[in-house]
C-alpha positions as semicolon CSV with decimal commas, in nm:
position;residue;x (nm);y (nm);z (nm)
1;M;-0,945;-1,089;-3,300
2;S;-0,811;-0,775;-3,201
3;L;-0,661;-0,752;-2,805
4;E;-0,769;-0,484;-2,594
5;H;-0,461;-0,166;-2,640
6;F;-0,359;0,086;-2,371
7;D;-0,088;0,357;-2,437
8;V;0,049;0,242;-2,115
9;L;-0,013;-0,094;-1,904
10;I;0,141;-0,041;-1,510
11;V;0,246;-0,379;-1,329
12;G;0,165;-0,341;-0,990
13;A;-0,088;-0,131;-0,724
14;G;0,138;-0,046;-0,479
15;L;0,297;0,273;-0,371
16;S;0,497;0,287;-0,738
17;G;0,179;0,197;-0,980
18;I;-0,069;0,424;-0,764
19;G;0,153;0,745;-0,781
20;A;0,257;0,626;-1,141
21;A;-0,114;0,635;-1,260
22;V;-0,121;0,985;-1,106
23;H;0,155;1,111;-1,252
24;L;0,012;0,979;-1,611
25;G;-0,343;1,131;-1,532
26;Q;-0,186;1,462;-1,485
27;Q;0,084;1,508;-1,728
28;C;-0,052;1,284;-2,005
29;P;-0,427;1,285;-1,996
30;Q;-0,464;1,174;-2,306
31;Q;-0,271;0,861;-2,266
32;S;-0,481;0,567;-2,225
33;Y;-0,362;0,326;-1,907
34;A;-0,430;0,061;-1,731
35;I;-0,296;-0,093;-1,366
36;L;-0,253;-0,481;-1,373
37;E;-0,267;-0,574;-1,022
38;G;-0,203;-0,972;-0,934
39;R;-0,341;-0,927;-0,595
40;E;-0,732;-0,885;-0,490
41;T;-0,654;-0,559;-0,373
42;L;-0,426;-0,264;-0,379
43;G;-0,123;-0,175;-0,169
44;G;0,153;-0,423;-0,259
45;T;0,406;-0,462;0,004
46;W;0,175;-0,307;0,268
47;D;-0,106;-0,488;0,207
48;L;0,128;-0,882;0,187
49;F;0,285;-0,800;0,509
50;R;0,076;-0,838;0,817
51;Y;0,314;-0,936;1,076
52;P;0,286;-0,713;1,413
53;G;0,419;-0,387;1,417
54;I;0,475;-0,362;1,036
55;R;0,601;-0,004;0,949
56;S;0,794;0,203;0,739
57;D;1,174;0,238;0,763
58;S;1,131;0,555;0,628
59;D;0,992;0,905;0,736
60;M;0,647;0,976;0,553
61;Y;0,724;1,297;0,405
62;T;0,928;1,162;0,169
63;L;0,795;0,795;0,124
64;G;0,490;0,979;0,066
65;Y;0,408;1,160;-0,251
66;S;0,516;1,448;-0,402
67;F;0,183;1,556;-0,482
68;R;0,003;1,454;-0,226
69;P;0,116;1,598;0,179
70;W;0,116;1,371;0,444
71;T;-0,044;1,506;0,684
72;A;-0,070;1,276;0,985
73;A;0,106;1,326;1,325
74;K;0,323;1,042;1,343
75;A;0,635;1,083;1,082
76;I;0,705;0,715;1,081
77;A;0,396;0,514;0,997
78;D;0,229;0,208;1,040
79;G;0,127;-0,028;0,757
80;P;-0,252;0,032;0,790
81;A;-0,218;0,420;0,819
82;I;-0,013;0,409;0,491
83;L;-0,294;0,196;0,310
84;D;-0,535;0,459;0,390
85;Y;-0,330;0,711;0,234
86;M;-0,305;0,484;-0,079
87;R;-0,647;0,450;-0,079
88;E;-0,760;0,798;-0,041
89;V;-0,464;0,894;-0,326
90;V;-0,677;0,625;-0,535
91;R;-1,047;0,754;-0,430
92;D;-0,924;1,143;-0,502
93;Y;-0,745;1,103;-0,830
94;G;-1,027;0,873;-0,975
95;L;-0,784;0,570;-1,010
96;G;-1,018;0,297;-0,931
97;P;-1,157;0,214;-1,248
98;H;-0,824;0,149;-1,415
99;I;-0,733;-0,081;-1,158
100;R;-0,798;-0,473;-1,263
101;Y;-0,728;-0,704;-0,976
102;Q;-0,587;-1,071;-1,010
103;H;-0,472;-0,960;-1,302
104;R;-0,108;-1,123;-1,294
105;V;0,171;-1,089;-1,523
106;V;0,345;-1,336;-1,662
107;G;0,535;-1,239;-1,978
108;A;0,580;-0,952;-2,215
109;E;0,646;-0,978;-2,613
110;W;0,770;-0,680;-2,827
111;S;0,717;-0,663;-3,194
112;T;0,925;-0,397;-3,338
113;P;0,709;-0,388;-3,701
114;E;0,370;-0,354;-3,483
115;A;0,558;-0,100;-3,244
116;R;0,361;-0,278;-2,941
117;W;0,398;-0,527;-2,649
118;T;0,171;-0,788;-2,600
119;V;0,120;-0,863;-2,237
120;E;0,057;-1,247;-2,101
121;V;-0,179;-1,214;-1,824
122;E;-0,348;-1,498;-1,583
123;R;-0,673;-1,354;-1,441
124;G;-0,853;-1,463;-1,143
125;P;-0,846;-1,786;-0,914
126;Q;-0,885;-2,003;-1,181
127;R;-0,537;-1,832;-1,380
128;E;-0,766;-1,775;-1,714
129;R;-0,485;-1,658;-1,962
130;L;-0,566;-1,372;-2,191
131;R;-0,372;-1,086;-2,366
132;L;-0,348;-0,740;-2,354
133;S;-0,135;-0,474;-2,571
134;C;0,025;-0,171;-2,502
135;R;0,248;0,129;-2,613
136;F;0,473;0,121;-2,308
137;L;0,464;-0,099;-2,044
138;Y;0,609;0,030;-1,719
139;L;0,680;-0,246;-1,432
140;C;0,583;-0,123;-1,068
141;A;0,606;-0,420;-0,854
142;G;0,972;-0,376;-0,673
143;Y;1,221;-0,616;-0,680
144;Y;1,119;-0,856;-0,407
145;D;0,950;-1,247;-0,445
146;Y;0,602;-1,214;-0,328
147;A;0,557;-1,584;-0,336
148;G;0,780;-1,604;-0,025
149;G;1,077;-1,506;0,161
150;Y;1,389;-1,643;0,233
151;T;1,449;-1,959;0,499
152;P;1,808;-2,096;0,562
153;D;1,802;-2,475;0,597
154;Y;1,770;-2,513;0,988
155;P;1,921;-2,800;1,078
156;G;1,670;-2,998;1,293
157;L;1,379;-2,791;1,227
158;D;1,161;-3,095;1,156
159;R;1,216;-3,160;1,541
160;F;1,108;-2,865;1,688
161;R;0,734;-2,902;1,845
162;G;0,663;-2,493;1,866
163;R;0,529;-2,250;1,616
164;F;0,776;-2,155;1,308
165;V;0,685;-1,895;1,080
166;H;0,817;-1,641;0,860
167;P;0,688;-1,259;0,861
168;Q;0,581;-1,283;0,504
169;Q;0,352;-1,582;0,572
170;W;0,218;-1,446;0,880
171;P;-0,052;-1,692;1,009
172;A;-0,358;-1,488;1,110
173;D;-0,393;-1,753;1,356
174;L;-0,109;-1,704;1,569
175;D;-0,160;-1,667;1,941
176;Y;0,176;-1,547;2,121
177;R;0,030;-1,384;2,413
178;G;0,222;-1,533;2,709
179;Q;0,446;-1,704;2,463
180;R;0,849;-1,731;2,464
181;V;0,963;-1,608;2,153
182;V;1,263;-1,576;1,924
183;V;1,309;-1,404;1,628
184;I;1,602;-1,493;1,404
185;G;1,733;-1,202;1,252
186;S;1,875;-0,857;1,306
187;G;1,754;-0,652;1,019
188;A;1,412;-0,396;0,977
189;T;1,180;-0,692;1,030
190;A;1,368;-0,835;1,329
191;V;1,384;-0,445;1,494
192;T;1,022;-0,398;1,423
193;L;0,875;-0,753;1,527
194;V;1,074;-0,756;1,848
195;P;0,923;-0,430;2,054
196;S;0,560;-0,536;1,900
197;M;0,576;-0,888;2,016
198;A;0,721;-0,843;2,359
199;R;0,442;-0,639;2,438
200;E;0,223;-0,939;2,461
201;A;0,459;-1,232;2,481
202;A;0,615;-1,319;2,789
203;Q;0,957;-1,308;2,656
204;V;1,112;-1,224;2,304
205;T;1,472;-1,264;2,222
206;M;1,616;-1,146;1,901
207;L;1,883;-1,411;1,786
208;Q;2,112;-1,254;1,542
209;R;2,446;-1,374;1,385
210;S;2,603;-1,014;1,360
211;P;2,492;-0,702;1,462
212;T;2,335;-0,420;1,225
213;Y;2,347;-0,050;1,285
214;I;2,055;0,122;1,463
215;L;1,948;0,444;1,482
216;A;1,662;0,554;1,708
217;L;1,461;0,849;1,582
218;P;1,161;1,050;1,715
219;G;0,834;0,936;1,601
220;Q;0,693;1,251;1,528
221;D;0,900;1,526;1,355
222;A;0,834;1,800;1,531
223;I;0,913;2,100;1,277
224;A;0,695;1,949;1,045
225;N;0,404;1,941;1,300
226;G;0,491;2,268;1,382
227;L;0,513;2,412;1,000
228;R;0,196;2,231;0,927
229;R;0,030;2,437;1,219
230;L;0,181;2,806;1,084
231;L;0,163;2,716;0,692
232;P;-0,075;2,576;0,388
233;A;-0,040;2,189;0,395
234;K;0,134;2,190;0,054
235;L;0,399;2,423;0,122
236;A;0,502;2,261;0,486
237;Y;0,521;1,943;0,309
238;A;0,753;2,066;0,063
239;I;0,972;2,220;0,273
240;T;0,992;1,933;0,533
241;R;1,011;1,664;0,207
242;W;1,362;1,866;0,121
243;K;1,457;1,883;0,493
244;N;1,469;1,520;0,530
245;V;1,614;1,464;0,184
246;L;1,889;1,702;0,249
247;M;1,896;1,524;0,640
248;Q;1,953;1,182;0,461
249;M;2,202;1,250;0,185
250;F;2,432;1,434;0,465
251;F;2,390;1,150;0,678
252;F;2,467;0,900;0,372
253;N;2,796;1,083;0,315
254;L;2,897;1,133;0,604
255;C;2,892;0,727;0,641
256;R;3,064;0,669;0,315
257;R;3,351;0,952;0,362
258;A;3,414;0,890;0,719
259;P;3,266;0,589;0,819
260;G;3,501;0,584;1,151
261;L;3,332;0,913;1,280
262;A;2,934;0,759;1,168
263;R;3,029;0,424;1,393
264;K;3,123;0,641;1,668
265;L;2,834;0,868;1,661
266;I;2,569;0,505;1,584
267;R;2,721;0,387;1,858
268;A;2,711;0,679;2,129
269;G;2,344;0,682;2,039
270;V;2,291;0,349;2,141
271;R;2,457;0,350;2,462
272;H;2,296;0,645;2,559
273;Q;1,967;0,397;2,510
274;L;2,106;0,109;2,694
275;P;2,132;0,053;3,061
276;R;2,501;0,084;3,175
277;G;2,709;-0,225;3,118
278;F;2,539;-0,361;2,825
279;D;2,733;-0,519;2,596
280;V;2,700;-0,293;2,321
281;D;3,041;-0,359;2,114
282;K;2,902;-0,728;2,099
283;H;2,520;-0,661;2,011
284;F;2,545;-0,350;1,804
285;A;2,932;-0,338;1,678
286;P;2,884;-0,465;1,289
287;S;3,212;-0,561;1,138
288;Y;3,115;-0,362;0,804
289;D;3,105;0,017;0,762
290;P;2,785;0,211;0,800
291;W;2,558;0,138;0,510
292;D;2,754;-0,119;0,360
293;Q;2,472;-0,264;0,408
294;R;2,075;-0,090;0,528
295;V;2,096;0,089;0,836
296;C;1,804;0,007;1,056
297;L;1,520;0,277;1,185
298;V;1,352;0,233;1,508
299;P;1,099;0,526;1,598
300;D;1,098;0,658;1,955
301;G;1,405;0,384;2,030
302;D;1,141;0,116;2,096
303;L;1,365;-0,142;2,047
304;F;1,591;-0,032;2,302
305;R;1,287;0,005;2,540
306;A;1,176;-0,304;2,524
307;L;1,548;-0,442;2,608
308;R;1,593;-0,176;2,892
309;S;1,219;-0,335;3,039
310;G;1,326;-0,705;3,027
311;K;1,071;-0,823;2,834
312;A;1,304;-0,832;2,532
313;D;1,694;-0,922;2,514
314;I;1,928;-1,011;2,241
315;V;2,166;-1,304;2,170
316;T;2,459;-1,277;1,908
317;D;2,553;-1,683;1,821
318;H;2,522;-1,883;1,551
319;I;2,238;-2,146;1,550
320;D;2,364;-2,517;1,560
321;S;2,056;-2,681;1,530
322;F;1,641;-2,652;1,598
323;T;1,568;-2,897;1,924
324;E;1,214;-3,023;2,040
325;R;1,182;-2,709;2,289
326;G;1,393;-2,467;2,085
327;I;1,716;-2,348;1,941
328;R;2,074;-2,501;2,043
329;L;2,357;-2,270;1,965
330;K;2,727;-2,280;1,861
331;S;2,821;-2,161;2,212
332;G;2,623;-2,443;2,338
333;Q;2,333;-2,236;2,511
334;E;2,018;-2,343;2,419
335;L;1,702;-2,087;2,369
336;A;1,337;-2,253;2,474
337;A;1,069;-2,113;2,271
338;D;0,715;-2,174;2,173
339;V;0,722;-1,988;1,900
340;V;1,007;-1,911;1,648
341;V;0,998;-1,626;1,383
342;S;1,243;-1,658;1,111
343;A;1,323;-1,274;1,012
344;T;1,565;-1,405;0,734
345;G;1,503;-1,171;0,464
346;L;1,343;-1,143;0,136
347;K;1,404;-1,293;-0,174
348;L;1,464;-1,016;-0,474
349;L;1,328;-1,137;-0,806
350;A;1,453;-0,936;-1,108
351;L;1,159;-0,771;-1,291
352;G;0,888;-0,960;-1,115
353;G;1,009;-1,325;-1,272
354;L;0,872;-1,224;-1,582
355;E;0,996;-1,312;-1,908
356;F;1,046;-1,113;-2,195
357;V;1,089;-1,139;-2,558
358;V;1,187;-0,865;-2,802
359;D;1,163;-0,950;-3,183
360;G;1,141;-1,314;-3,130
361;E;1,463;-1,361;-2,918
362;R;1,448;-1,424;-2,547
363;V;1,624;-1,125;-2,296
364;D;1,864;-1,234;-2,119
365;L;1,829;-0,952;-1,815
366;S;2,198;-1,044;-1,650
367;S;2,383;-0,922;-1,998
368;K;2,187;-0,552;-1,973
369;L;2,272;-0,248;-1,818
370;S;2,019;-0,014;-1,658
371;Y;1,965;0,306;-1,792
372;K;1,870;0,605;-1,563
373;G;1,818;0,325;-1,302
374;M;1,473;0,319;-1,478
375;M;1,497;0,184;-1,813
376;I;1,677;-0,149;-1,963
377;S;1,926;-0,153;-2,270
378;D;1,775;-0,278;-2,556
379;I;1,453;-0,336;-2,382
380;P;1,209;-0,072;-2,628
381;N;0,945;0,113;-2,443
382;M;0,963;-0,021;-2,124
383;A;1,052;0,129;-1,788
384;L;1,080;-0,008;-1,436
385;A;1,005;0,141;-1,111
386;I;1,276;0,113;-0,834
387;G;1,358;0,317;-0,547
388;Y;1,651;0,428;-0,374
389;T;1,871;0,182;-0,107
390;N;1,941;0,457;0,105
391;A;1,663;0,658;0,107
392;S;1,309;0,680;0,066
393;W;1,230;0,418;-0,224
394;T;0,982;0,671;-0,329
395;L;1,194;0,925;-0,377
396;K;1,338;0,821;-0,694
397;V;0,998;0,622;-0,826
398;D;0,842;0,971;-0,853
399;L;1,134;1,106;-1,034
400;S;1,115;0,791;-1,249
401;S;0,685;0,842;-1,327
402;A;0,760;1,212;-1,411
403;Y;1,041;1,136;-1,662
404;L;0,802;0,855;-1,827
405;C;0,558;1,091;-1,875
406;R;0,854;1,341;-2,024
407;L;0,963;1,042;-2,269
408;L;0,611;0,978;-2,342
409;K;0,542;1,391;-2,461
410;H;0,895;1,349;-2,636
411;M;0,753;1,083;-2,807
412;D;0,462;1,206;-2,919
413;Q;0,578;1,572;-3,019
414;H;0,861;1,424;-3,276
415;G;0,633;1,101;-3,413
416;Y;0,872;0,833;-3,251
417;R;0,709;0,488;-3,242
418;Q;0,999;0,316;-3,024
419;C;1,271;0,441;-2,770
420;T;1,525;0,211;-2,680
421;P;1,854;0,233;-2,464
422;R;2,148;0,175;-2,633
423;R;2,521;0,101;-2,504
424;R;2,740;0,302;-2,782
425;D;3,047;0,336;-2,509
426;P;3,352;0,128;-2,503
427;E;3,503;0,198;-2,247
428;L;3,189;0,161;-1,977
429;Q;3,275;-0,054;-1,708
430;E;3,001;-0,324;-1,576
431;Q;2,876;-0,303;-1,192
432;P;2,670;-0,490;-0,957
433;L;2,287;-0,293;-0,980
434;I;2,311;-0,300;-0,618
435;D;2,600;-0,225;-0,366
436;F;2,537;-0,378;-0,113
437;S;2,679;-0,665;0,133
438;S;2,362;-0,807;0,247
439;G;2,297;-1,140;0,155
440;Y;1,960;-1,127;0,061
441;V;2,111;-0,884;-0,241
442;Q;2,424;-1,150;-0,298
443;R;2,188;-1,433;-0,314
444;A;2,035;-1,303;-0,637
445;I;2,191;-0,998;-0,764
446;E;2,354;-1,173;-1,062
447;A;2,023;-1,230;-1,205
448;F;1,982;-0,850;-1,242
449;P;2,095;-0,637;-1,506
450;K;2,411;-0,467;-1,439
451;Q;2,483;-0,084;-1,408
452;G;2,756;0,094;-1,567
453;S;3,072;0,304;-1,429
454;K;2,927;0,620;-1,601
455;S;2,594;0,817;-1,666
456;P;2,336;0,769;-1,765
457;W;2,427;0,411;-1,682
458;K;2,506;0,480;-1,325
459;L;2,297;0,446;-1,042
460;Y;2,410;0,731;-0,797
461;Q;2,169;0,651;-0,533
462;N;2,165;1,051;-0,508
463;Y;1,813;1,255;-0,517
464;L;1,966;1,590;-0,606
465;F;2,142;1,412;-0,918
466;D;1,848;1,220;-1,040
467;L;1,623;1,525;-1,015
468;L;1,840;1,726;-1,250
469;S;1,900;1,409;-1,493
470;L;1,550;1,274;-1,506
471;R;1,336;1,598;-1,449
472;Y;1,561;1,846;-1,657
473;G;1,800;1,646;-1,854
474;A;1,760;1,566;-2,203
475;V;1,541;1,336;-2,316
476;D;1,748;1,248;-2,632
477;D;2,043;1,199;-2,485
478;G;2,268;1,002;-2,719
479;S;2,197;0,684;-2,583
480;M;1,847;0,660;-2,635
481;E;1,746;0,554;-2,915
482;F;1,443;0,678;-3,118
483;S;1,318;0,560;-3,437
484;G;0,982;0,483;-3,638
485;A;0,699;0,708;-3,755
486;L;0,369;0,719;-3,578
487;A;0,096;0,564;-3,847
488;K;-0,161;0,831;-3,963
């Protein structure tokens, strides 16, 4: 019995997968495709996370798609607004019939003689097994484990009589109005939760082991809103997008090349937001340089506003153990809590945890290299959408999807059935795929493919470089091996 076959199978109906489908439909309309989404609805991260205040940590002029202007007044959008934006794209570009919900991909096997992937799928709540085949496989599910976030092994947690939750599994019935809340963590999720929960809780304490760099930026982009009143939407969006790209690149390079100056500037901004006498050095002075880990963004300084109001406070200390009433710290202080939120990060999962087999041999991803930040050495006809760590995710995946269309056209034009990145440079040095000191990265990065020390194997985390490479660089660059004539 023949399998249902597509030219391209896209895995994931989040920001990356929906964008990929639009690129395919516009640039390669002759290619058949389907989007396989494991959940019951689209949205990916923006549907999964339901915690209070969920929002982007990048401006929507760069997190939004290049082909679809963001026209709302807020530059830093909340989760529901981002979901609405994605639903509009699905509706307006006719993607609905291509999405297959509750189709969870668990593995894929490549056959060189057939020049196709056979994809193992679990369908529906009963996890019925079925197979689909495709010429090209495009993984657009990110690199986080959607099954659960990271929670440390807290001593004495079983003694705690209050409510303990992780943001990734936010309970719909949690009522924290008038409650004492402790949010453990100092990253993007924590700085989002604290001001949001402080509006209704009796008191919210952000408990951190060590500080994070935090920037306050306006929630609305006055220049973007002004341009939109004067210019056509697409032109205003393009100008704003480039303005923000260049600003992000300038700030990142400043942090890398003059970390001391960047530290002073960030700390001065924090001091300006907080009352005189607040211990900024204790609570907002990380031991690492800016962008050794992600820099957190707080729109309109909402975290600092909550601290100024007294509805929120911050404690920098280590947990000794949980008690019946809250958390005892190494210093001996006890934080009373009715609700504890463990905003302690996510788990990374290499290529969605899928098992790949190429011509009968299981692929060890940790032994492979990333090609152009979107393909893997020795794995044919497969790409993945991975965004930037130092800028908006969608900037990179937009370029990756456009490059995939160029690659498919090149293969069709020359009659190739297979394209495979091959490592041929004996002087190439291996490096971790993600160069971050964050705990969530260090816990899992060994399972990921590596990056190389030079192009096209190096991740430059630079939009301009990637724009030149992916949009204008040669497809047949000496590292990509093409083979096999198309069957007539």
